[in-house]
N, C-alpha and C positions, 0 to 999 in steps of 0.2 A: 504494500500500500504506500502511495506517495506521501511524503510528510505534509501535514496540514499547515496552512498559512496561519500564523498566530493572530493576524488581523481578520481572518475569515476562517473560523474553525469548522465550517461545514465541509464534509468530504466532497470532493469534486464530482464523484459518481452519484451523490445524492442530490445533485442539482437537477432541475427540471430539464426535460428534453429540449426545450427551447433555449436553455441557458448553456451556450457553448463558449465558456471562458477559456483562456489559454490553459489553465490548470485542468479544466474538464476535458479538453481535447487531449492533453498529455495522458490523462488517466484512461481515456477511451482507447487510445493507441496501445497503451500497455496491456489492456485487457483483451482487445480484439485482434491485434496484430502480433503474430508469434515473436517477431524480433523486437517488438516494443520500441523503446527510444523516445526521444523528445519530438515535439512538433517541428516539422520542417516545411519549407514553402511548397514542396510537391504534394503535401497532404491537403492543401486548400481545396483542390478539386474533389477529394474524397469527402470532406466535410460539407461541401455544397450538396453533394449527393445525400449525405446523412441528414442534413437539414431538410431537404426536399421531402424525403420519405417520412421523417418524423412529423413534419407539419401535416402531411396527408393522413398519417395514422391517427394523430391526435383529433382530427376532425371526423374520424371514421368509427369503427366498432369500439364499444366500451367507453365512448367519450362521456356518457352520462355518469358512469360509475367511477371514472377516473382511476382505472386499474393500472395502466402503464403510464407513469408520470416522469420517472427519473432515468438517468443513464444506467443506473444499477439494475433497473428492471430489465434492461437488455442484456447486460453482461452476465447476470445470474442464469439466464436461459442459455446463453452461449456456453457458459461453464458446464451446464448439464449436457449439452450436445457434444462437448469435447471428451466426455468420459468414455474410455475404451469399452467397446462392446455394447454400449447403450443404444437402444432403438428409438425411433421417433415416438412410438407408443409409450415407451418408458418415460420419456421426457414429458409427454402430454399428461400422463397420470400424475407425475410429480408436480407439474404446474397446477393441475386441478386440485390436488389434495393439499399442497403446502402453500401455494400462492393465492388460490381462489377460495380456500376454506370450503371445499366441496362437501365435506361430511355434514356441515350444518346448514346446507342449502336445500330448498324444496326441489322435488324432481324436475319441475319445469326449469328452475334456475340452474340445475345441474346440466341439463341439455344445452342451455345457452352458454354456460361456462365451458363446456367441452368444445363447443364451436369456437368460442373466443380463444381458448388455449391453442387451437390450430392457427388462428390468426397471429397470435403472439409469437409462436414458434417461427412462422413464415417471416414475420417482420424482423425478428432477430437474425434469421438466416440472410435476409436481404442486406442488412447492415454489416454483417460479419463477412460474408463471402461475395458480395456484390453480384448476386444472381437473383433474377426476378422469380422468386418462389411464391407459389400459391396464388389464390385469387382473393385478395383482401378488399372488402368494400371501401370505396373512396380512395383506394390506393392502386387503382388500375391505370396503367400507362398505355396510351394508344400505340399500337404497332408492336407491342411486346407479347410474346406467347409465354405464359407462365410455366415454370417447371414444377410439376407436382411431385413432391417427395412423399413416398409411401411410408408405411410403418417400419420399414427395414432400417438397418444401420445407415448412417449418413454417408459413409464411404461407398456403400453399394449404390445409393441413389446418385452420387456424383459420378461414378463409373458409367452409369446409364446416361447421364446428362452429357458426358464427354467421351463418347465411344472412340476407340482407335480405328484407323482406317483398316478395313479387312481385305482390301484388294492387294494381293501379293505382288502383282505385276506393276502397280502404280508407282511411278517415280517422277517427281516434279523438280525440274531445274529452273531456277529463277535467274534471269539475266540482270545485269546492273541497272538496266532501264526500268526494271519492275519495282516501282516505288509509288507511294500514295499520290505524290504530285503528278506523275504521269498517268495514273488511273483517272485523275481529274482532267488535266490539261490536254492529254493526248487521246485517251480512250473515251473521254466525255462522260465518265461515270461520276455519280454524286457520292462523295464520301460522307457517311453518316457516323458521327462520333457517338458511341454507345457506352452506357454505364453498366450494361449487362454482359458479363463475361461469356455467357452461353451464346450470345449473338456475334461474337468476334468472327470476322471474315465471312459473315453471312451475306449472300447476294439476294437482294430484293428486286423482283421484276416489276417494273412500272413503266410509265411513258419513258423514263430515263432509268437506266440500270443504276442501282444503288448498292454500295458495299459498306457494311458496318465494320468499324474498327474500335476495339476496346482500348481506350487511351490512358487508363490509370496505371502508369508504369511504376509509380511509387508504391502503390498498393501491391502490385505484383512482386516487386523486389522484396518486400517485407513478408510475403506469404510463400516464398520459395520453400521454406521449412515447415509449412503447415501440413501436417500429416493427413488431414481429411481430403485434400485434393489428390487426384490420381498421380502417381509418381511421374515426374518429368513434365506434367502439364504446364505449370507456371513458367518453368524455364523455356519450354518450347514457345509459349506465348510471347515471352520477352524477346526471343530470337526473331519472331515474325514482325514484331514492332520495330526492331533494329533494322531489318531489311526494308520495311516499308517507309521508315523515317530515318534514313541514313544521317548520322550526326555530322559527318564531314562534307556533306553535299550542300553547297551554299544556296542553290536554287530551291532545294527542298526546305531549307531553313526559312527562306523568305516566304515560301508558300505556306508553311506551318504557322508563321506569325500572322499571316492574313487569315488563316483558318481560325486562329485564336480570337482575333478581333470580331470575325463574323459570328463565332459561337457565343461570344459575350452578348451580342445583340439579341441572341435567342435565349439568354439567361443560362448559358452553359459555360462552365469554366473548364478548359482543357488542361490536362496535366502537362506542364512544361517538360517534365522528365521524360516524356514519351519520345522526344527528339534528342535526348542526351544519352541514348544507349549505344553500345558498340565500343570500339569499331567492329564492323561486321566481319565475322569469320566466314570464309568461303563455304564451309560445311553448312552454315545456316541457310544457304541458298538452295540446298538440296533437301527435299522432303520425300521420304520414302515410306514403304509399308510400315504400319505400326505407329505412325505419327497421329497425333490428335487432330491436327489441322491440315493434313495432307490432302484429303478429299476436297475441302473448301478452297485450298490453294490451287488445286488442279482446275477447279471450275472457274476460279477467278482469273487464272492465267489464260485459260481458253477464251473467256470473254474479252480479256485484254488483247490477245493475239488476233481475234476475229473482228475487233472494232476497226472501223475505217474513219479517217479524219473527215469532219463535216464542215469545218470552217478553215479559212486561210491561216488563222493562228494555229489551229491544230496541225495543219499540213507542215507549217514551219517547225513546230516542236516535235513532230513525229520522226525520231531518228532510229526506229526499230530496225529498218532495212536501209542502211546508209547508201547502198548503190542505187536503190530506187529513189531515195531522197535527193541525191545529187542529180540523177537523171531528170527528175521532175522539175527541179529548180533551174537546171540548165535550159530545159525546154521553155520554161516560163521566161527566163532571161532572153533567150533567142527570140521568143514571140514579142516581148516588149521592145527589143532592139529593132526587129523587123517593122513593127508598127511605127516606132519612132522615126526610123530612116525613111519609111514610106511617106509619113506626114511631112518630113523635111523636103523630100523630093516634090511632093504635091505643092507645098508652099513655094518652093523655088521655081517650079514651072509656072505657077500663078503669077509670081512677081515678074518673070521674064515675059509672059504674055501681056501683062499690064504695061511694061515698059515699051514693048513693040507696038502696042496699040496707040500709045501716046507719043 
Protein backbone atom coordinates (compact mmCIF):
# COMPACT_ATOMS: atom_id res chain seq x y z
CA UNK A 1 0.00 0.00 0.00
CA UNK A 2 1.38 3.45 -0.91
CA UNK A 3 2.11 5.78 2.02
CA UNK A 4 -0.70 8.13 2.91
CA UNK A 5 -0.31 11.84 2.54
CA UNK A 6 -0.29 13.36 6.08
CA UNK A 7 -2.30 16.29 4.72
CA UNK A 8 -4.82 13.89 3.15
CA UNK A 9 -5.17 10.67 5.20
CA UNK A 10 -7.74 9.13 2.80
CA UNK A 11 -6.33 6.11 0.98
CA UNK A 12 -6.16 6.95 -2.77
CA UNK A 13 -8.06 3.78 -3.68
CA UNK A 14 -10.93 4.85 -1.41
CA UNK A 15 -11.54 7.95 -3.48
CA UNK A 16 -14.56 8.02 -5.76
CA UNK A 17 -14.22 6.80 -9.34
CA UNK A 18 -14.54 10.38 -10.56
CA UNK A 19 -11.61 11.47 -8.38
CA UNK A 20 -8.42 10.74 -10.35
CA UNK A 21 -5.74 12.58 -8.39
CA UNK A 22 -2.07 11.83 -9.01
CA UNK A 23 -1.93 9.63 -5.92
CA UNK A 24 -5.09 7.79 -7.02
CA UNK A 25 -3.60 7.16 -10.48
CA UNK A 26 -0.39 5.82 -8.98
CA UNK A 27 -2.36 3.49 -6.72
CA UNK A 28 -4.48 2.25 -9.61
CA UNK A 29 -1.38 1.53 -11.71
CA UNK A 30 0.19 -0.41 -8.84
CA UNK A 31 -2.94 -2.53 -8.47
CA UNK A 32 -3.97 -3.10 -12.10
CA UNK A 33 -0.65 -3.13 -13.97
CA UNK A 34 1.71 -6.04 -13.16
CA UNK A 35 4.89 -3.95 -13.36
CA UNK A 36 3.36 -1.12 -11.33
CA UNK A 37 5.47 2.00 -11.07
CA UNK A 38 4.63 5.68 -10.95
CA UNK A 39 2.43 7.64 -13.31
CA UNK A 40 4.19 8.52 -16.59
CA UNK A 41 2.99 10.64 -19.54
CA UNK A 42 2.16 7.57 -21.63
CA UNK A 43 -0.53 6.58 -19.13
CA UNK A 44 -2.65 9.66 -19.84
CA UNK A 45 -4.30 7.82 -22.73
CA UNK A 46 -5.18 4.91 -20.44
CA UNK A 47 -6.72 7.18 -17.81
CA UNK A 48 -8.85 8.91 -20.42
CA UNK A 49 -10.15 5.43 -21.25
CA UNK A 50 -10.60 4.71 -17.52
CA UNK A 51 -12.51 7.93 -17.01
CA UNK A 52 -14.75 7.38 -20.04
CA UNK A 53 -15.83 3.93 -18.87
CA UNK A 54 -16.28 4.86 -15.21
CA UNK A 55 -18.51 7.81 -16.10
CA UNK A 56 -20.67 5.56 -18.28
CA UNK A 57 -20.88 2.87 -15.59
CA UNK A 58 -21.80 5.34 -12.83
CA UNK A 59 -24.77 6.41 -14.95
CA UNK A 60 -25.73 2.81 -15.64
CA UNK A 61 -26.67 -0.24 -13.56
CA UNK A 62 -26.71 0.13 -9.79
CA UNK A 63 -26.55 3.92 -9.86
CA UNK A 64 -29.48 4.18 -7.45
CA UNK A 65 -27.89 1.82 -4.90
CA UNK A 66 -24.44 3.38 -5.25
CA UNK A 67 -22.73 -0.02 -5.07
CA UNK A 68 -19.57 0.68 -7.07
CA UNK A 69 -18.22 4.04 -5.93
CA UNK A 70 -14.47 3.87 -5.39
CA UNK A 71 -11.34 2.65 -7.17
CA UNK A 72 -11.03 -0.07 -4.53
CA UNK A 73 -14.38 -1.48 -5.68
CA UNK A 74 -12.59 -2.22 -8.97
CA UNK A 75 -9.27 -3.44 -7.63
CA UNK A 76 -10.81 -5.90 -5.17
CA UNK A 77 -12.69 -7.65 -8.00
CA UNK A 78 -9.53 -7.71 -10.11
CA UNK A 79 -7.69 -9.26 -7.14
CA UNK A 80 -10.26 -12.07 -7.11
CA UNK A 81 -9.86 -12.62 -10.86
CA UNK A 82 -6.09 -12.93 -10.44
CA UNK A 83 -6.32 -15.90 -8.06
CA UNK A 84 -4.91 -19.01 -9.74
CA UNK A 85 -7.55 -21.56 -10.73
CA UNK A 86 -10.54 -19.34 -9.89
CA UNK A 87 -13.43 -19.27 -12.37
CA UNK A 88 -15.79 -16.45 -13.21
CA UNK A 89 -18.58 -18.26 -11.36
CA UNK A 90 -16.38 -18.38 -8.25
CA UNK A 91 -15.79 -14.64 -8.48
CA UNK A 92 -19.49 -13.95 -9.02
CA UNK A 93 -20.41 -15.99 -5.94
CA UNK A 94 -17.83 -14.13 -3.88
CA UNK A 95 -19.11 -10.73 -5.09
CA UNK A 96 -22.73 -11.65 -4.34
CA UNK A 97 -22.06 -13.04 -0.88
CA UNK A 98 -19.36 -10.70 0.43
CA UNK A 99 -19.87 -7.44 -1.45
CA UNK A 100 -23.64 -7.43 -2.02
CA UNK A 101 -24.76 -9.16 1.21
CA UNK A 102 -26.72 -11.74 -0.75
CA UNK A 103 -27.69 -13.82 2.27
CA UNK A 104 -29.82 -11.03 3.78
CA UNK A 105 -31.58 -10.10 0.55
CA UNK A 106 -35.03 -11.08 -0.71
CA UNK A 107 -35.17 -13.59 -3.62
CA UNK A 108 -36.04 -10.87 -6.15
CA UNK A 109 -33.17 -8.73 -4.89
CA UNK A 110 -30.83 -11.72 -5.11
CA UNK A 111 -31.67 -12.14 -8.80
CA UNK A 112 -30.91 -8.45 -9.40
CA UNK A 113 -27.69 -8.73 -7.40
CA UNK A 114 -26.55 -11.73 -9.45
CA UNK A 115 -27.04 -9.77 -12.68
CA UNK A 116 -25.30 -6.72 -11.24
CA UNK A 117 -22.37 -8.92 -10.15
CA UNK A 118 -21.95 -9.90 -13.82
CA UNK A 119 -21.86 -6.22 -14.80
CA UNK A 120 -19.38 -5.47 -12.01
CA UNK A 121 -17.01 -8.21 -13.15
CA UNK A 122 -17.22 -7.15 -16.80
CA UNK A 123 -16.58 -3.53 -15.81
CA UNK A 124 -13.49 -4.52 -13.80
CA UNK A 125 -12.24 -6.63 -16.74
CA UNK A 126 -12.61 -3.69 -19.13
CA UNK A 127 -10.50 -1.43 -16.93
CA UNK A 128 -7.93 -4.10 -16.15
CA UNK A 129 -7.39 -5.74 -19.57
CA UNK A 130 -8.67 -3.07 -21.99
CA UNK A 131 -11.02 -5.59 -23.61
CA UNK A 132 -14.66 -4.77 -24.33
CA UNK A 133 -16.22 -7.42 -22.07
CA UNK A 134 -19.91 -8.11 -21.65
CA UNK A 135 -22.99 -6.08 -22.44
CA UNK A 136 -23.36 -3.51 -19.66
CA UNK A 137 -26.38 -1.16 -19.91
CA UNK A 138 -25.39 2.47 -20.63
CA UNK A 139 -21.82 1.26 -21.34
CA UNK A 140 -22.37 0.07 -24.90
CA UNK A 141 -19.89 1.51 -27.41
CA UNK A 142 -21.09 1.69 -31.04
CA UNK A 143 -19.13 -0.51 -33.43
CA UNK A 144 -17.76 -2.76 -30.67
CA UNK A 145 -18.62 -6.44 -30.46
CA UNK A 146 -18.48 -7.49 -26.80
CA UNK A 147 -16.41 -10.47 -25.69
CA UNK A 148 -18.59 -12.70 -23.55
CA UNK A 149 -16.57 -14.42 -20.83
CA UNK A 150 -18.13 -17.67 -19.64
CA UNK A 151 -17.88 -19.30 -16.23
CA UNK A 152 -14.51 -20.84 -17.07
CA UNK A 153 -11.13 -19.62 -15.87
CA UNK A 154 -10.09 -16.25 -17.25
CA UNK A 155 -7.07 -17.61 -19.14
CA UNK A 156 -9.31 -20.07 -21.01
CA UNK A 157 -11.60 -17.22 -22.09
CA UNK A 158 -8.65 -15.12 -23.24
CA UNK A 159 -7.26 -18.00 -25.31
CA UNK A 160 -10.62 -18.12 -27.11
CA UNK A 161 -10.64 -14.34 -27.58
CA UNK A 162 -7.11 -14.42 -29.06
CA UNK A 163 -6.83 -17.61 -31.13
CA UNK A 164 -3.56 -18.47 -32.83
CA UNK A 165 -3.41 -18.78 -36.59
CA UNK A 166 -4.16 -22.41 -37.44
CA UNK A 167 -3.05 -22.29 -41.09
CA UNK A 168 0.27 -24.14 -41.23
CA UNK A 169 1.14 -22.82 -44.69
CA UNK A 170 0.45 -19.14 -43.98
CA UNK A 171 3.55 -16.94 -43.92
CA UNK A 172 3.38 -13.15 -44.17
CA UNK A 173 6.38 -10.98 -45.02
CA UNK A 174 5.85 -7.27 -44.55
CA UNK A 175 7.94 -4.84 -46.65
CA UNK A 176 9.34 -1.59 -45.24
CA UNK A 177 6.59 0.36 -47.01
CA UNK A 178 3.98 -1.50 -44.96
CA UNK A 179 3.22 1.08 -42.26
CA UNK A 180 0.15 2.85 -40.97
CA UNK A 181 1.00 6.06 -42.82
CA UNK A 182 0.98 4.25 -46.18
CA UNK A 183 -2.21 2.37 -45.34
CA UNK A 184 -3.77 5.83 -45.13
CA UNK A 185 -1.85 7.90 -47.69
CA UNK A 186 -1.28 5.25 -50.39
CA UNK A 187 -3.95 2.58 -49.97
CA UNK A 188 -6.65 5.05 -48.96
CA UNK A 189 -7.64 3.11 -45.84
CA UNK A 190 -9.00 4.87 -42.78
CA UNK A 191 -7.03 4.13 -39.62
CA UNK A 192 -9.35 3.72 -36.63
CA UNK A 193 -7.57 4.01 -33.28
CA UNK A 194 -9.14 1.54 -30.87
CA UNK A 195 -9.12 1.10 -27.09
CA UNK A 196 -10.19 -2.54 -27.47
CA UNK A 197 -7.28 -4.97 -27.72
CA UNK A 198 -9.48 -7.62 -29.34
CA UNK A 199 -10.08 -5.30 -32.32
CA UNK A 200 -6.37 -4.76 -33.08
CA UNK A 201 -5.69 -5.08 -36.86
CA UNK A 202 -9.36 -5.79 -37.53
CA UNK A 203 -10.51 -4.73 -41.02
CA UNK A 204 -13.95 -3.16 -41.27
CA UNK A 205 -15.62 -3.16 -44.68
CA UNK A 206 -17.51 0.04 -45.42
CA UNK A 207 -17.60 2.62 -48.21
CA UNK A 208 -13.96 3.03 -47.28
CA UNK A 209 -11.85 0.20 -45.86
CA UNK A 210 -11.04 0.80 -42.21
CA UNK A 211 -8.35 -0.85 -40.11
CA UNK A 212 -8.34 -0.77 -36.30
CA UNK A 213 -5.07 -0.23 -34.46
CA UNK A 214 -4.72 -0.60 -30.68
CA UNK A 215 -2.50 2.32 -29.72
CA UNK A 216 -1.96 1.86 -25.95
CA UNK A 217 1.74 0.96 -26.07
CA UNK A 218 2.40 1.98 -22.44
CA UNK A 219 -0.35 -0.38 -21.30
CA UNK A 220 1.13 -3.19 -23.40
CA UNK A 221 4.67 -2.69 -22.09
CA UNK A 222 3.48 -2.96 -18.50
CA UNK A 223 1.35 -6.07 -19.20
CA UNK A 224 4.02 -8.19 -20.90
CA UNK A 225 4.38 -10.05 -17.60
CA UNK A 226 0.64 -10.40 -16.97
CA UNK A 227 0.09 -14.20 -16.78
CA UNK A 228 -3.61 -14.04 -17.67
CA UNK A 229 -2.84 -13.09 -21.28
CA UNK A 230 -1.86 -15.93 -23.65
CA UNK A 231 1.95 -16.35 -23.74
CA UNK A 232 3.60 -14.04 -26.26
CA UNK A 233 0.41 -12.13 -27.18
CA UNK A 234 1.44 -8.77 -25.72
CA UNK A 235 5.00 -8.96 -27.11
CA UNK A 236 3.67 -9.81 -30.57
CA UNK A 237 1.22 -6.89 -30.37
CA UNK A 238 4.08 -4.51 -29.50
CA UNK A 239 6.02 -5.80 -32.53
CA UNK A 240 3.09 -5.09 -34.87
CA UNK A 241 2.89 -1.54 -33.50
CA UNK A 242 6.61 -1.03 -34.03
CA UNK A 243 6.27 -2.17 -37.66
CA UNK A 244 3.20 -0.03 -38.37
CA UNK A 245 4.61 3.04 -36.59
CA UNK A 246 8.38 2.97 -37.21
CA UNK A 247 10.13 5.22 -34.73
CA UNK A 248 12.92 6.36 -37.06
CA UNK A 249 10.67 7.18 -40.02
CA UNK A 250 10.23 10.97 -40.19
CA UNK A 251 7.24 10.86 -42.54
CA UNK A 252 5.53 8.40 -40.24
CA UNK A 253 6.27 10.67 -37.26
CA UNK A 254 4.69 13.70 -38.98
CA UNK A 255 1.68 11.62 -39.96
CA UNK A 256 1.23 10.34 -36.39
CA UNK A 257 1.39 13.88 -34.99
CA UNK A 258 -1.42 14.86 -37.35
CA UNK A 259 -3.37 11.79 -36.26
CA UNK A 260 -3.00 12.80 -32.61
CA UNK A 261 -4.38 16.29 -33.34
CA UNK A 262 -7.25 14.81 -35.32
CA UNK A 263 -8.04 12.31 -32.54
CA UNK A 264 -8.13 15.06 -29.91
CA UNK A 265 -10.88 16.79 -31.86
CA UNK A 266 -12.84 13.54 -31.46
CA UNK A 267 -12.06 13.46 -27.72
CA UNK A 268 -9.56 10.62 -28.08
CA UNK A 269 -6.03 10.84 -26.68
CA UNK A 270 -3.51 8.68 -28.55
CA UNK A 271 -0.66 7.10 -26.62
CA UNK A 272 2.53 8.87 -27.78
CA UNK A 273 4.54 5.78 -26.83
CA UNK A 274 2.98 3.93 -29.77
CA UNK A 275 5.47 5.70 -32.07
CA UNK A 276 8.45 5.22 -29.76
CA UNK A 277 8.83 1.45 -30.05
CA UNK A 278 11.66 -0.31 -31.81
CA UNK A 279 13.98 -0.06 -33.62
CA UNK A 280 12.29 -2.70 -35.77
CA UNK A 281 13.88 -6.14 -35.82
CA UNK A 282 13.66 -7.72 -39.33
CA UNK A 283 12.09 -10.81 -37.74
CA UNK A 284 9.12 -8.70 -36.67
CA UNK A 285 8.21 -8.24 -40.34
CA UNK A 286 7.67 -11.98 -40.71
CA UNK A 287 4.45 -13.44 -39.31
CA UNK A 288 4.11 -17.20 -39.52
CA UNK A 289 1.87 -20.04 -38.37
CA UNK A 290 1.03 -19.94 -34.70
CA UNK A 291 1.02 -16.15 -34.48
CA UNK A 292 -1.90 -14.36 -32.85
CA UNK A 293 -2.11 -11.63 -35.50
CA UNK A 294 -0.85 -13.56 -38.56
CA UNK A 295 -4.27 -14.02 -40.15
CA UNK A 296 -5.26 -10.37 -39.75
CA UNK A 297 -1.86 -9.21 -41.02
CA UNK A 298 -2.32 -11.43 -44.09
CA UNK A 299 -5.73 -9.92 -44.81
CA UNK A 300 -4.43 -6.40 -44.23
CA UNK A 301 -1.43 -6.91 -46.51
CA UNK A 302 -3.68 -8.37 -49.20
CA UNK A 303 -5.96 -5.33 -49.02
CA UNK A 304 -2.90 -3.06 -49.13
CA UNK A 305 -1.39 -4.86 -52.15
CA UNK A 306 -4.68 -4.87 -54.07
CA UNK A 307 -5.41 -1.19 -53.51
CA UNK A 308 -4.92 1.20 -56.42
CA UNK A 309 -4.16 4.94 -56.14
CA UNK A 310 -7.26 7.06 -56.68
CA UNK A 311 -5.80 10.57 -56.57
CA UNK A 312 -2.70 12.33 -57.92
CA UNK A 313 -1.37 12.59 -54.37
CA UNK A 314 -1.74 8.84 -53.88
CA UNK A 315 -0.03 8.17 -57.24
CA UNK A 316 2.89 10.32 -56.12
CA UNK A 317 3.20 8.58 -52.74
CA UNK A 318 2.78 5.03 -54.06
CA UNK A 319 6.34 3.62 -54.22
CA UNK A 320 5.39 -0.05 -53.83
CA UNK A 321 6.48 -0.81 -57.43
CA UNK A 322 9.29 1.63 -58.17
CA UNK A 323 9.70 0.62 -61.83
CA UNK A 324 6.02 1.25 -62.49
CA UNK A 325 6.22 4.49 -60.48
CA UNK A 326 9.14 5.82 -62.55
CA UNK A 327 7.47 4.72 -65.79
CA UNK A 328 4.22 6.44 -64.88
CA UNK A 329 5.82 9.74 -63.89
CA UNK A 330 8.20 9.78 -66.88
CA UNK A 331 5.14 9.30 -69.10
CA UNK A 332 3.38 12.16 -67.30
CA UNK A 333 6.48 14.35 -67.72
CA UNK A 334 6.70 13.55 -71.44
CA UNK A 335 2.99 14.32 -71.81
CA UNK A 336 3.38 17.66 -70.03
CA UNK A 337 6.43 18.59 -72.14
CA UNK A 338 4.64 17.56 -75.34
CA UNK A 339 1.65 19.71 -74.48
CA UNK A 340 3.91 22.57 -73.43
CA UNK A 341 6.02 22.58 -76.62
CA UNK A 342 2.90 22.10 -78.70
CA UNK A 343 1.39 25.21 -77.14
CA UNK A 344 4.66 27.10 -77.71
CA UNK A 345 4.62 26.16 -81.39
CA UNK A 346 0.98 27.19 -81.72
CA UNK A 347 1.66 30.54 -80.08
CA UNK A 348 4.79 31.05 -82.21
CA UNK A 349 2.83 30.23 -85.40
CA UNK A 350 0.06 32.61 -84.39
CA UNK A 351 2.56 35.41 -83.79
CA UNK A 352 4.22 34.82 -87.18
CA UNK A 353 0.86 34.89 -88.95
CA UNK A 354 -0.07 38.07 -87.12
CA UNK A 355 3.20 39.78 -88.18
CA UNK A 356 2.79 38.62 -91.82
CA UNK A 357 -0.76 39.96 -91.97
CA UNK A 358 0.22 43.37 -90.65
